[in-house]
Structure formats: structure tokens, C-alpha cells
C-alpha positions, 0 to 999 in steps of 0.5 A: 837203381835209378836211371842215372845208375846206367852210367856206373861202371860194370863192376859197380853195377854187379856189386850192387844189382838186385838187392837192397841190404836195408830191406833185410836189416842191413845184411849185405847178402839177401837171405836164402829162402827155402820155400814151398808153402806160403801162409796168408793172413786171412781167407780173402787174401788167400782167395785173391792172392793179393800178396807178393809171394803165394807159393815157392814155385812162383818166386821168393826173395832169393830168386827175385834178387837174382832176377832183378840183378839180371834185369838191370844188366839186360835192360829187360822187363822181367827174368825167370830163373830155371834149373839149368842152361838147357831149361833156359832154352826149352822153357821159352820154346815151349812157352811160344811154340804151338802145334802147327807152328814153323820155327827157324833155328840157326844150324850152328846151335848148341847140340842139346837145343837141336836135340830138344827141337828135333825130338820134343818140339817135332812130336808136338807138331812143330816144324823145325827148320835150320838156317845158315848162321850167316843168312842175315837179311836173307832170313826174310826168305825163310819166314812163313805166315806160321813162323812163330820163333827165330832162334839165334846163337851168336857167336855159335858156341862151337864154331863161332859164327857171328850172326847179324842179329839186328838184321835177323831181328828186324825181318823176324819182327816184321813177320810177327815172329819172336826172336830168341838169342842164346847169349851165354858166350858174351853175357850181358856185359859184352852184348845186350840182345834186347838192345839189338832187336831180340825179344828174349835173351837166354843164358846158361848162368852155370857158366860165367855168372856161376863161375866155379863149375859147381852149380847149374842154373839158367836165366831167361829175360824178356822185353815188355811185349813177351814178358807176360807170356814167358812168365805164364809159361814158366809158372805153368811148367813149374820149372823153378830153381832151388834157392841154394843154386840161385844164391850161388849164382847171385854170389858169383855175379858179384865177381863176374866182371873181374873174372870175365876180364881175365878170361877175355885177356888170356883167351885173346892172348892165347888165341893170337899166339896159337895162330902162329904155331905149327900144327894149327890151321885156324883159330876160330875166335871172333875178336881176332882180325883174321876171323871172317866175322870180325867186323860184325863182332866188332860192330855189335859186341863190346868184348869177348869171353874166354871160349874159342876153337882151334882147327888142327892142321890135318889129321883126324880123330887119332891126332885130336885124341893125342892132342887132348890126352897130352894136356895136363892143365886143361881138363877134358870136360864139358861146359865153360865159364869156370875157373879151370881151363877145359878142352873138348873135341867138337862134333859137327855130324848133326849139322845140315848147312854149317859143316865147314869144311875144316882142315883137321880136328876141331877142338874147343878151348875154355881159357880159365883163370890160370896163368896164360904162359902155363896154358901155352906150355900145355897147348904146346904139349898137345900140339907136339903129341898131335904131330907125333 
């Protein structure tokens, strides 16, 4: 794409990013290349490895097509494609952390990220410290000479605290730390982390890019300063994704704009409606004016996705389970970003700082592509069951 293409609309860019049909005999979609061995024309080329593709783990035309599309959306110097969203977290952490390092992670982080940090990183000799997601410029007080990484996630994927990413990134960079951000909730359509001072942007492409709850994939995009080290870590770990999964996500990417807009509109409508319902203490959606971080969200984000949480008005596990078990359209399942609506109870027992308090059970909702009125009726069933 040319520099002028940045002025094109979102859906135009999604439809055309990452592939030149005339490079493959005019076929609209890139080929799905299943590869391990790549042949060389002669011994000298083999020894020097001076050809575009050298082995399946180091990239194929299929992975390049997706990586290039993500780079165009992120404004990044390079993107790696890995087998899952969790791998998109663990690969950059492994690439940039070393024994003796101190790293800072927001206390509201995705639980599997926390589990990886508390187990594997700790066993490697990395000191992990969790910080208040609302710390902002105060992060400077936690930075040490050996702080190598500041890990952010905004909004938090269960309790939806919005972090002051530019302030955190500025302080971290001044201290020489690499800033990573899990941006799965917003996607690069609603926030481009690298534009706000982040070095590495992480996505579970399983979610909105895939969009159909049938594929696992992750992407990690870096700025120029961090790209070489990220790519070297990726190649060293051999954590490459399968071509069929990559193709499925590239295919899903083409319609992500129109899908995400439907998720956004329905979720905001339902979140606003829930604020006035009996049995609801709070709705945790950063695009609502009632959210304590709404001004920060409005400053940095250009849109909201389809995931938010609700707090029941009193009660505990019994009421939460009654609510969930009464749902007929919402499925009880993890993940989000697919076409179907989902609901899960939120567990905060692993947190140190960002614990609440909350008035009752905390439930995360993924608003799918169903009609909003049908979803409201289903939530009414849940609220009635909880009240009983």
C-alpha cells in the first residue's frame, strides 16, 4: 500500500491489506502454503540462505500475507504469527525477559498471562511485580534499573479498567523498559498502541480477526526498535502457526470491520439498557459515560468492541449461577469475538490490588451478532432467575 492509502476507509483497507492478487496469477485470495522443507537452487544459495523462504518455521507466503495485513493496520515494522493468543503473550515475554530482570504487569491482566509470569518466568529467575491498572504516571516509582518490561492490558478483559497508556509508556521508555500491550479488546481498528508509545502490540487473533470461534491464532507486532529481537525470539522458539489457521484468520480479517461495528452497536445498546435494570448494580463498559475511566477511554480509543461486564446487585455464587443457567441464547463458554453471545463468571481471587469491591457477582458478557432485542430478553431471564 502507498502512504496515501492511510486515508482510505477501514473496510477498504481490510479488504485489500496484505495481498497482491497479481502476484498469484490474479487469484483474489493468497495460496495456503503447507511447508516444512524449502529447496535451494544451488549449494551457494543454501549456505548463504539468500532466498526469501528458507524453512517452514521462518515464514511462508500465507503467513506473510497475514503479517503484512496486520502491519498495515498496526503501523508496525513487523508482525509474527503464532498458534494462539496466549502464545502471543508468552513469546515476546520470553524474547525480552532474562534472569535477574524485574518486570511490571498490570494486576488486572488476563489470568493465563499471570499464570505464565508466576510460574515459568519466576522459575527462570525473573522478578514479577503487579501494579494498579490506574497507576498512570506513578509507574515511574516502580521502575528499577533492571526493569526490562512493562506489560499493559487496556481495557482489562474482565473488569475493564482503562490504563493511561501514553503516560506509562513515556515513563517506561525513559527508564529503558520495553512496553507491551495486550490490545485484543480494541483491535487495531479502535486503537493503535504503537501510536501511543507502546513498543509491542499483542492480539489474540482467535477473537475478532478470526470471528467464528473455530480457530486459534495470535499476532505480535513491534516497532522498528524491537522488531529484530522479537523476530529472533520467535524463530528461536519455533512457535509458528499452521497455514490453514493463518488463512482462516486472514479470511476473517476481510469482514472484521463490519462485524466489529455490529458488536459495538449492540453491546453499547445492551450495556446502556442494563444500567437501568433491577438486579444490576453496575455495568463495566468504558464507552458508557458512567464508567469511571470513560474520559480516558474517549481520549485514546476510537471505538468499543462487544465485551463488557456486569455486577449483580448483591448475592454470591448461587445468584450468579442462577443467572447463567437461565440463559438460552448466551452460551456459557470462554473466549469472545465470535458470532455467538457468551457469558462467564469472573474470578478475581488471584488479584493483589485490583480486587474491587463489587456489590455482587461479576459476569462478563460477549455480545455476538444476534439481534439485540433477543439478547435483552435472554438477559431478563437471567436477572429474573437471580432475583428468585
